[in-house]
C-alpha positions as CSV (number, residue, x, y, z in Angstrom):
1,M,-0.1,-18.2,-81.6
2,E,3.1,-16.4,-82.2
3,V,3.3,-12.9,-80.6
4,Y,6.1,-10.5,-81.3
5,L,6.5,-7.9,-78.6
6,I,8.4,-5.0,-80.2
7,R,9.7,-2.1,-78.2
8,H,9.7,1.3,-79.9
9,T,13.1,2.5,-81.2
10,T,15.3,5.1,-79.5
11,P,13.5,8.3,-78.6
12,V,15.0,11.7,-78.1
13,F,15.1,12.9,-74.4
14,E,17.3,14.3,-71.8
15,P,18.7,11.9,-69.1
16,G,16.5,11.7,-66.0
17,L,13.3,12.7,-67.9
18,I,10.1,11.0,-66.7
19,Y,8.3,10.2,-69.9
20,G,5.8,7.4,-69.6
21,R,3.0,9.1,-71.5
22,T,5.0,12.1,-72.7
23,E,5.2,12.3,-76.5
24,L,8.8,12.0,-77.7
25,L,10.3,12.2,-81.2
26,L,12.3,9.3,-82.4
27,H,16.1,9.5,-82.8
28,D,17.7,10.3,-86.2
29,D,18.9,6.7,-86.3
30,F,15.3,5.5,-86.7
31,P,15.8,4.3,-90.4
32,S,18.7,2.1,-89.4
33,E,17.0,0.9,-86.2
34,L,13.9,0.1,-88.3
35,K,16.0,-2.1,-90.6
36,V,17.3,-4.1,-87.6
37,V,13.7,-4.6,-86.3
38,Q,12.5,-5.6,-89.8
39,S,15.3,-8.1,-90.1
40,Q,13.8,-10.0,-87.1
41,L,10.3,-10.0,-88.5
42,D,10.5,-11.8,-91.8
43,M,6.8,-12.6,-92.0
44,D,3.3,-11.2,-92.4
45,F,1.1,-10.7,-89.3
46,D,-2.6,-11.4,-89.0
47,I,-2.8,-8.1,-87.0
48,T,-0.5,-5.5,-85.6
49,Y,-1.3,-3.6,-82.5
50,S,0.4,-0.4,-81.2
51,S,0.4,1.8,-78.2
52,P,-1.1,5.2,-79.4
53,A,2.2,6.9,-78.5
54,L,3.9,8.5,-81.5
55,R,7.1,6.7,-80.8
56,C,5.2,3.4,-81.2
57,T,2.8,4.3,-84.1
58,E,5.7,5.5,-86.2
59,L,7.3,2.1,-85.9
60,A,4.0,0.2,-86.3
61,R,3.2,2.2,-89.5
62,A,6.7,1.4,-90.9
63,L,6.1,-2.3,-90.2
64,S,2.5,-2.6,-91.3
65,P,0.4,0.0,-93.2
66,V,-2.6,-1.2,-91.3
67,F,-2.5,-1.4,-87.5
68,S,-4.7,-0.9,-84.5
69,T,-3.9,1.3,-81.5
70,D,-5.0,0.2,-78.1
71,D,-4.8,2.5,-75.0
72,R,-4.1,-0.5,-72.8
73,L,-0.7,-0.7,-74.5
74,Q,0.5,2.7,-73.2
75,E,3.4,3.0,-70.8
76,L,2.9,3.7,-67.1
77,N,1.1,7.0,-66.4
78,F,3.4,9.1,-64.3
79,G,0.6,11.7,-63.8
80,E,2.0,15.0,-62.4
81,W,5.6,13.8,-62.9
82,E,5.3,13.5,-66.7
83,G,7.9,15.7,-68.4
84,K,9.7,16.4,-65.1
85,T,13.0,14.9,-64.0
86,W,13.5,12.6,-61.1
87,D,15.5,15.2,-59.2
88,T,12.7,17.8,-59.5
89,V,9.7,15.9,-58.2
90,D,8.7,15.8,-54.5
91,Q,11.4,13.5,-53.0
92,Q,9.1,12.3,-50.2
93,A,6.5,11.2,-52.7
94,L,9.2,9.7,-54.9
95,R,10.5,7.6,-51.9
96,A,7.0,6.4,-51.1
97,W,6.5,5.4,-54.8
98,T,9.9,3.7,-55.1
99,D,9.3,1.8,-51.8
100,D,6.1,0.3,-53.2
101,Y,5.7,1.1,-56.9
102,V,3.5,-2.0,-57.3
103,N,0.7,-0.5,-55.2
104,V,1.5,3.2,-54.8
105,C,0.3,5.6,-57.6
106,T,2.4,8.5,-58.7
107,P,0.6,11.8,-58.0
108,G,-2.2,11.9,-60.6
109,G,-0.9,8.8,-62.2
110,E,-1.2,5.0,-61.8
111,S,0.5,2.2,-59.9
112,L,2.1,-0.8,-61.5
113,M,-0.8,-2.9,-60.3
114,Q,-3.2,-0.7,-62.2
115,M,-1.1,-0.8,-65.3
116,H,-0.9,-4.6,-64.9
117,A,-4.7,-4.8,-64.8
118,R,-5.1,-3.0,-68.2
119,V,-2.3,-4.9,-69.9
120,N,-3.7,-8.2,-68.6
121,E,-7.1,-7.4,-69.9
122,F,-5.6,-6.8,-73.3
123,W,-3.6,-10.0,-73.2
124,E,-6.6,-12.1,-72.1
125,E,-8.6,-10.8,-75.0
126,L,-5.8,-11.4,-77.4
127,V,-5.1,-15.1,-76.5
128,K,-8.8,-15.9,-77.0
129,T,-8.6,-14.9,-80.7
130,D,-7.8,-17.1,-83.7
131,Y,-4.8,-15.1,-84.8
132,Q,-1.7,-17.1,-85.6
133,R,0.9,-14.2,-85.8
134,V,0.6,-11.0,-84.0
135,A,2.9,-8.0,-83.7
136,I,2.6,-5.6,-80.7
137,V,4.5,-2.3,-80.9
138,T,4.7,-0.9,-77.4
139,H,6.9,0.1,-74.4
140,A,9.3,-1.7,-72.1
141,G,6.9,-1.5,-69.2
142,V,4.1,-3.2,-71.2
143,I,6.5,-5.9,-72.6
144,R,7.8,-6.6,-69.0
145,L,4.2,-7.0,-67.8
146,I,3.2,-9.3,-70.6
147,L,6.3,-11.4,-69.9
148,S,5.4,-11.4,-66.2
149,I,1.9,-12.7,-67.1
150,V,3.2,-15.4,-69.5
151,N,6.1,-16.5,-67.3
152,Q,4.3,-16.0,-63.9
153,I,6.9,-13.5,-62.6
154,V,5.9,-11.5,-59.6
155,L,5.5,-7.8,-60.2
156,T,8.3,-6.8,-57.8
157,S,10.7,-8.5,-60.2
158,V,9.5,-7.0,-63.5
159,F,12.3,-4.5,-63.6
160,D,14.8,-7.4,-63.7
161,I,13.5,-8.0,-67.3
162,K,15.6,-5.9,-69.6
163,V,14.1,-4.7,-72.9
164,A,16.3,-2.6,-75.3
165,Y,15.0,0.0,-77.7
166,G,13.9,-1.7,-80.9
167,E,14.1,-5.2,-79.3
168,V,11.8,-7.9,-80.6
169,V,10.7,-10.5,-78.0
170,P,8.9,-13.5,-79.4
171,V,6.3,-15.3,-77.3
172,R,4.6,-18.5,-78.3
173,I,1.2,-19.3,-76.8
174,N,-0.2,-22.8,-77.2
175,G,-3.9,-23.5,-76.8
């Protein structure tokens, strides 16, 4: 199976904004970024999946008129911090989270371990299918977690995996 992990293109946001689940519009450069993504995907897919976030579904729709959304492909849920900036959230809670983001939840949100569980559930279901070519339009966090599953990378190192806006990351699964 060939899986193409595709990060959404550049969204519009202010620096420092916490926007895991926050809906964002795509940058005016979307048409040119779309062409770059399309140039890396010269093939038909058996299925295209997308996070339900608007910044993902707009790209998924442009790549394939038929696609399926899956809530498990959403970015980290930052809970009460969504839409705020890093400098405006409770700094003690922020320190506790940054000291152990794998296990500690943001207030009203989820931990990286919880996110990993839902992404892993999606991945395990996908690899059991008979699809040959799959596109997944999602977020950097989800792509990092899938790559950590495939390459057996510990969760404390997932942020070492860099994923640019509009980047296409191919993954080949055998058996």
